[in-house]
DRENROMI-539969 format. One record per residue (C-alpha): residue number from 0; residue in three letters; z, y, x. Coordinates in steps of 0.02 Angstrom, whole numbers, plus 50000, padded with zeros to 5 digits. Each point is the difference from the previous one (the first is absolute). Layout:
DRENROMI-539969
<atom seq="NUM" type="ALA" Z="Z" Y="Y" X="X"/>
...
END
This chain:
DRENROMI-539969
<atom seq="0" type="MET" Z="52959" Y="56997" X="46617"/>
<atom seq="1" type="ILE" Z="49830" Y="49985" X="50081"/>
<atom seq="2" type="ALA" Z="49899" Y="49841" X="50028"/>
<atom seq="3" type="VAL" Z="49882" Y="49985" X="50146"/>
<atom seq="4" type="ILE" Z="49872" Y="49860" X="49996"/>
<atom seq="5" type="ALA" Z="49900" Y="49958" X="50154"/>
<atom seq="6" type="SER" Z="49863" Y="49872" X="50028"/>
<atom seq="7" type="PHE" Z="49974" Y="49902" X="50161"/>
<atom seq="8" type="THR" Z="49870" Y="49910" X="50103"/>
<atom seq="9" type="ASP" Z="50035" Y="49885" X="50148"/>
<atom seq="10" type="ASP" Z="49951" Y="50133" X="50127"/>
<atom seq="11" type="PRO" Z="50097" Y="49967" X="50162"/>
<atom seq="12" type="ALA" Z="50043" Y="50186" X="50017"/>
<atom seq="13" type="ARG" Z="50100" Y="49989" X="49838"/>
<atom seq="14" type="LEU" Z="50088" Y="49843" X="50054"/>
<atom seq="15" type="GLU" Z="50051" Y="50076" X="50167"/>
<atom seq="16" type="LEU" Z="50083" Y="50146" X="49910"/>
<atom seq="17" type="ARG" Z="50085" Y="49896" X="49866"/>
<atom seq="18" type="PRO" Z="50165" Y="49960" X="50090"/>
<atom seq="19" type="ARG" Z="50041" Y="50184" X="50031"/>
<atom seq="20" type="HIS" Z="49944" Y="50043" X="49823"/>
<atom seq="21" type="ARG" Z="50122" Y="49874" X="49929"/>
<atom seq="22" type="GLU" Z="50140" Y="50071" X="50108"/>
<atom seq="23" type="ARG" Z="49957" Y="50173" X="49935"/>
<atom seq="24" type="LEU" Z="50011" Y="49939" X="49820"/>
<atom seq="25" type="VAL" Z="50174" Y="49929" X="50035"/>
<atom seq="26" type="GLU" Z="50051" Y="50168" X="50075"/>
<atom seq="27" type="LEU" Z="49936" Y="50093" X="49846"/>
<atom seq="28" type="HIS" Z="50094" Y="49878" X="49889"/>
<atom seq="29" type="GLU" Z="50160" Y="50029" X="50098"/>
<atom seq="30" type="GLN" Z="49973" Y="50188" X="49979"/>
<atom seq="31" type="GLY" Z="49982" Y="49975" X="49812"/>
<atom seq="32" type="LEU" Z="49817" Y="50052" X="49989"/>
<atom seq="33" type="VAL" Z="49926" Y="49826" X="49972"/>
<atom seq="34" type="ILE" Z="50067" Y="49893" X="49859"/>
<atom seq="35" type="ALA" Z="49897" Y="49845" X="50036"/>
<atom seq="36" type="ALA" Z="49845" Y="49954" X="50100"/>
<atom seq="37" type="GLY" Z="49898" Y="49847" X="50034"/>
<atom seq="38" type="PRO" Z="49830" Y="49916" X="50004"/>
<atom seq="39" type="PHE" Z="49916" Y="49914" X="49855"/>
<atom seq="40" type="GLY" Z="50006" Y="49810" X="50008"/>
<atom seq="41" type="ASP" Z="49817" Y="49986" X="50046"/>
<atom seq="42" type="GLN" Z="50020" Y="50129" X="50141"/>
<atom seq="43" type="SER" Z="49864" Y="50109" X="49921"/>
<atom seq="44" type="GLY" Z="50113" Y="50152" X="49998"/>
<atom seq="45" type="SER" Z="50175" Y="50065" X="49969"/>
<atom seq="46" type="LEU" Z="50111" Y="50100" X="49885"/>
<atom seq="47" type="VAL" Z="50130" Y="50127" X="50058"/>
<atom seq="48" type="LEU" Z="50118" Y="50081" X="49874"/>
<atom seq="49" type="PHE" Z="50068" Y="50167" X="50056"/>
<atom seq="50" type="ALA" Z="50161" Y="50072" X="49928"/>
<atom seq="51" type="THR" Z="49930" Y="50174" X="49975"/>
<atom seq="52" type="ASP" Z="49887" Y="50093" X="49880"/>
<atom seq="53" type="ASP" Z="49938" Y="50111" X="50141"/>
<atom seq="54" type="VAL" Z="49822" Y="49946" X="50041"/>
<atom seq="55" type="ASP" Z="49998" Y="50114" X="50153"/>
<atom seq="56" type="GLU" Z="50152" Y="49909" X="50070"/>
<atom seq="57" type="VAL" Z="49913" Y="49832" X="49975"/>
<atom seq="58" type="ARG" Z="49839" Y="50064" X="50079"/>
<atom seq="59" type="ALA" Z="50100" Y="50063" X="50150"/>
<atom seq="60" type="ALA" Z="50080" Y="49828" X="50020"/>
<atom seq="61" type="ILE" Z="49829" Y="49918" X="49992"/>
<atom seq="62" type="ASP" Z="49923" Y="50125" X="50120"/>
<atom seq="63" type="ALA" Z="50141" Y="49967" X="50126"/>
<atom seq="64" type="ASP" Z="49961" Y="49813" X="50002"/>
<atom seq="65" type="PRO" Z="49843" Y="49957" X="50102"/>
<atom seq="66" type="TYR" Z="49983" Y="49837" X="49904"/>
<atom seq="67" type="TYR" Z="49933" Y="50090" X="49847"/>
<atom seq="68" type="SER" Z="49854" Y="50074" X="50097"/>
<atom seq="69" type="ALA" Z="49960" Y="49841" X="50097"/>
<atom seq="70" type="PRO" Z="49835" Y="49910" X="49975"/>
<atom seq="71" type="GLY" Z="50027" Y="49870" X="49866"/>
<atom seq="72" type="VAL" Z="50126" Y="50101" X="49898"/>
<atom seq="73" type="THR" Z="49949" Y="50105" X="49851"/>
<atom seq="74" type="VAL" Z="50126" Y="50095" X="49894"/>
<atom seq="75" type="GLU" Z="49931" Y="49969" X="49827"/>
<atom seq="76" type="THR" Z="50124" Y="50100" X="49897"/>
<atom seq="77" type="ILE" Z="50151" Y="50113" X="50012"/>
<atom seq="78" type="GLN" Z="50061" Y="50006" X="49822"/>
<atom seq="79" type="PRO" Z="50160" Y="50052" X="49910"/>
<atom seq="80" type="TRP" Z="50074" Y="49847" X="49917"/>
<atom seq="81" type="SER" Z="50135" Y="49976" X="49868"/>
<atom seq="82" type="ILE" Z="50099" Y="49849" X="49944"/>
<atom seq="83" type="ILE" Z="49995" Y="49974" X="49812"/>
<atom seq="84" type="ALA" Z="50072" Y="49824" X="49997"/>
<atom seq="85" type="GLY" Z="50117" Y="49914" X="50121"/>
<atom seq="86" type="ALA" Z="50080" Y="50079" X="50152"/>
<atom seq="87" type="LEU" Z="49995" Y="50003" X="50188"/>
<atom seq="88" type="GLY" Z="50159" Y="49971" X="50094"/>
END
């Protein structure tokens, strides 16, 4: 699994792209690529968990979503992640 962490500002360009970005995340979830996604409580950024160990596949999904290259959005990390306690599901 791969975790993607992004940070946000209140740039209007980001906010205009957000509805379509959220639709895209739902589509990727329905396809089985995204496990879970959502913003942090303070709206400073977000976490997306991808159900793959293929970093290139994750980068392709990010590159296909204009939200991630919008002013006000910075992808901080794309990092393999493992569960050592608890479970998702």
